[in-house]
N, C-alpha and C positions, 0 to 999 in steps of 0.2 A: 556651153550648149546653147544654141539659138533655134529660132523657129524654122530654119531652112535646112538644117543638117542633123544627122544622127551622130552623137558623140560615141565613136567606136570604143573609147576607153571607159565609157560609163560603167560603173560598178553595178552589177545586177545580182539581186538576191536569188540564189539557186536552191534555197531550202526546200526539201521535200516535206511540205506542210502536212501531207496526209499521214505521216508517220508519228506525229506529235501526240503525246498523251495529254490528258487534261492538265496535269502538272506542268508539262512542257509549254502548253499554251499560256497558262497563267504566268509562268516565268518569262516567256518571250514578251508578253504584253507589259509586265512590270519592269523588266530589265532592259529590253531593246526599245520599248515604247510602242510596239505594234505586234500583231500576229495575224496571219492569214488563216482563215477557216474555209477550207475547200468545200464546194458542193453544199453550201448552206441553203441555197435555193435549188430546187429541182429544175430540169430543163423546161418542164411545163410551166412552172412558176416564172421562170425567166421570160418565156414567150408571152405569158399573160401580162407581166409588168411592162414588157417592151410595147405591147399593143396599147396598154393604158397610158404610158408616158407619151406615146406618139400623138395623143390628143391634147396634151397640156400646152397651155400658153406660157411661154418662157420670156425672160428678160436677159439681155446681154449685160455684161459687167462694165464697169467704168474704164477698163483697160482693153477689152476686146469683145466685139459682138459675137465672136466664135466660142466664147465661154458663156453658157446660158444656164439659167436656173429658175426654179419656182419653189417658194417656201411653203411650209405647212401643208404638204400634199395629203396628209392624213385626213384633211377635211374634204378633199376632192372626190374620194371614192372609198368605199368600205374596204376594198382590197388593200389600199395603202394603210388604212387604220389598223386592220387586222395584223399587218406585219409588225406593228409595235410589240405585240405579244407573241411573236414567232417562237415556238417552244424551244428549239435548240439555242437560239440567241439568248433567251431569258435564262435558260439553264446555265449557260456560261457566264452571263452577267451576274447571276446570283453567286456563282463560285468566286467571282472576282470582287464584287461590291457588297455582297450580303443580300438579304431578302427584301429590304426596304429600298425600292428603286423608284425614282421620279423621272418621267419622260419630259424632255425639254423641247422637242421639235423635230421636224423632218424637212428634207430638201431633196428635190430632184435636180441633178447637175448634169449638163451635157457639154462635152468638149468636142467641137466640130473641127474638121480639117482646117488648119490655119491657126488654131488656138496656140498662143505663144507659150503656154505653160503658166502654172500658178507659182508665184514667188514662195520661197521657203519661209514659213511662218509658224506660229503656234495659234491654237484656238482658245487657249487659256490666258486671260488677261486679268490680273487680280483686282483691278479697280474698274473693270468694264471698259468699253470703247464704243465708238460710233459704229464700227462694223459689227461687233458681237453683242452690243448692248450690255446689260447687267448679267446676262446668261454667262458671258465670258468670265465673270468673276467667281463663279462657282468653283471651289478649289479642287474638286475631283470630278472629272467627266470622262465618259467613254463615247467615242463616235463609232458607230457601226456603218461601214461603207459597203453596200451591196452592189456588186458590179453586174450589169446586164449585158456587157460585151467583154470579149477577151481583152485583157491588158497585155499588149505587146510593146516592144521598145519604141515602135514608131507611132503608137496610138495612145498617147497620154497615160503611160503607166504611173502608178503611185510613186512618189518620191519622198524619201525620208532620210534624216540624219540620225541613225540609231544611237540610243542612249543620251541624246541631247537633253532630254528632260531631267537627267540626273545632275547636270552641271550647275555649280553655284557661281560661276564666273559671270561678269558683267555681259559677256557676249551672249549669255543665255537669257538676257532681258526679254521677257515674253512679248514686248512691244516692238522688238527688232524684226526686220525682214531682210532676207538675203536673196540675191539673184541666183546664186549657186553656192555650193560648199564642196571642198575637196573630199569629204567623207560621205557625200550623199549617195544613196543607193536607190536604184530603180527596182520596183517590185512587180514583176509580171504575175498574172493570175488568170484563171479561166472564168468565163461567164458563169455566174451562180456562186462564185466565191465571195466572201466578205472579209474585209480588213477591220479589225478592232484596233482603235487608235487611242492612246493616252493623249488627252488634249494639250498637254504641256510639251509634247515631243514636236520638234521642228520638222515640218513636212510640206509638201506641195504636190504638183504633178508635172510631168514632162510635156513638151509641146506635142501637138497632134500633127505630125507630118505625113500621116497616112491618108487613105481615101475613104474613110468611114467615120461615123460618129462613135463616141464612147460615152455610154449612159451609166449613171450611178444614182442610187438612192441612199441618202445619208440620214441616219436616225441617231439622236443624241439622248444620252441617259446620264444620271448621276445618282449617288447614294443619298438617302433622305437627309442625312446630317449636313451635307455639303451645299448649303444655300448660298445665295449671292451676298456680296458685301453690303448692298442696299436692297431693301425690299421693294424693288421697282420693276420687277418683271411683270408684264401684263398677264393677268389671270386668263385662264381658258374661258371662252364664251359659254355661259351656262346653257344656252339653248342648244349648242352643239354637243356639250357634255351629256345632255339628257338623252342623246341618241346612241350613246355608247353602251356596249354590253358590260356587265359586271367584270368580266375578264379584262377588258380594256381600261375601265375606270380605275382599276388598281394602280395604274401607272400615271394617272392624271391628278396626282396630288397637287396641292398649292405649289407652283413653281418657285415661290419665295420661302418655302418651308426650310427650317433649320432644326430638324428633330434632335432632341437630346442636347441642345445648346444651352449653356448656362454661363453667363459672364462671371458670376460669382462662384464658380466651381471651386470647392474646397480642396485642400491638400489630402484629406482623408475622408472622401465621401462614404456614405453608408452603402452597404450591399455591393461592395466591389467584387468583381469576378476574379477568379484565380486561374482562368484559362481563356485563350482566345485563338482558335485555329486560324483565323484570318490574318494574324501577324506571325504565325509560326512558319519557319523555313520548310516545314513538312508539306506545306501547300504546293511546293514545287515538285513533290514526289507522288502526287495523286495519279492513279492509273488512268 
């Protein structure tokens, strides 16, 4: 697949995401590495965010000026900040990650006509990297990708190699990048939909050979225990933190936090639990 043609043999995910139960969604995210959540934003919210993003100053990437972004947009406007605590998003994240959730950042990304596609990669890199910093070393992360435009096969749909995060092979080295893969799947979706992504799953997006932009808001979360390999993530600015509501401050814990971490963890700690719904296969059966 290149920037000038549509691959007519490209595999397309045709799942009817609207029919999934909560258990189905958890299973898809954990097993396939991603799940689409339709209509997570209303048409009015999509229109509002489209208007807001049209005013943002963006930068092109090192490989294409047609792929543009702006980081930490939650400081640009209260609407972007409030999206951090979007109730249906948080309800699902709590079902997946548990109640203690740390927010790691936000990005506005725009794929303009002529965008060549994002290489297949992972966002999880256990020792950090120049691209992702030490945030990439957090062992469990979920990216929530809110789409403000329809994802069609010609306008940079999400691209993923399902179940790639489960591989133990050297080919699954999270520092690897691929131009394409025989098992890659394009994932179309309507504006207002969100894709929840396991950060260890190999993914990218397709070229934009259409005649319109494709806008997306990406928000990154992790459970409180899953801190970085080194405590070198820049803390949130205190002056900006002071402007946040209590609802939002819940998610702005120390980005270096590793809750319940104990290097000297004993074989028989006191007060061990005897049940844990979060690791029970029954989580895949939730209605």
